N, C-alpha and C positions, 0 to 999 in steps of 0.2 A: 493431423491435418496441418499441413505449411502454413507459416504464420502468414503469408501473403492472401491465403484463402479464408482469414476470419471474416466471418459474415458481415463485415460493417457496410458492405455496400450494400446492402438492402434498405438501409434508410432507417429504419425503427426496428428495438431489440427490445424483448420483454425482461426484467429484471428476475433474476435466478429467485431471489430473496422476497419482494413485494408484490411482483407480478405486474407491474406496471410497465406500460410501453413508453421509450425515451430515443431521442435519437443516438443511432449506434456509435456516432464517433463520441459520446459522453458518458459511454459506459466503460466499466471497468473489466478487464478480463482476465480470468487466471492462463498463466502461460500453458499449463498441463492439460486444461479443459477450456479451448478457446470459445466452444459454444456456449459456455455458462457466463454469463454477464450479471453485474450488479451495478445499481444507479449510486453516484456518489452520495446519494442519503443514508442508503445502506451500509456504506461502506464507511461512512462517517459514524455510523451507530456501532457497528462491528469493532471500529477503532476505540470507540469510549467504553465498550464491553470488554473489550479485551486488556484494557491499560491496567486493571489491577493483576491480571493473569502475569502479563508481560514484567510489573513491579516485583512479583513473588517469584518469579522463575530466575529473573537476572537480577540480583542485589544491586550492580552498577546504579541502576535506576533510583536506587532509594538515596543515592547521595546527593547534596543538593547540587543545584544547577550548575554552581561557578565552579564547584566542584569537577564534575562532569565534563566541562567545558575544558578545563586545564588538563585534563586526562585526553582528551579528544587532541587538543592541540600538538601534545607530545607524540602522538602516533602518526602524525601528518609530516612525511619526508618532507624537505626544504631543498631548493636548488642552489641556494648560497653555501659557499664552502665555509666552512667553521673555524 
């Protein structure tokens, strides 16, 4: 299904997780499954549930926030000559 054919024009959509109806423009859709949508409440719940798994699988998240920020800054290219 093309992205411009996403059923957002219908006005309301049911959350694939909780089943409640919300305005379609406020739903989070999956790229590969645009007919499936989640409300922001379910997305936030899934984010909280996935955090321990992400931390276990990606050890960089076990580093302190200031160390993660420093590592991220080093990876960003700058436009200024050295």
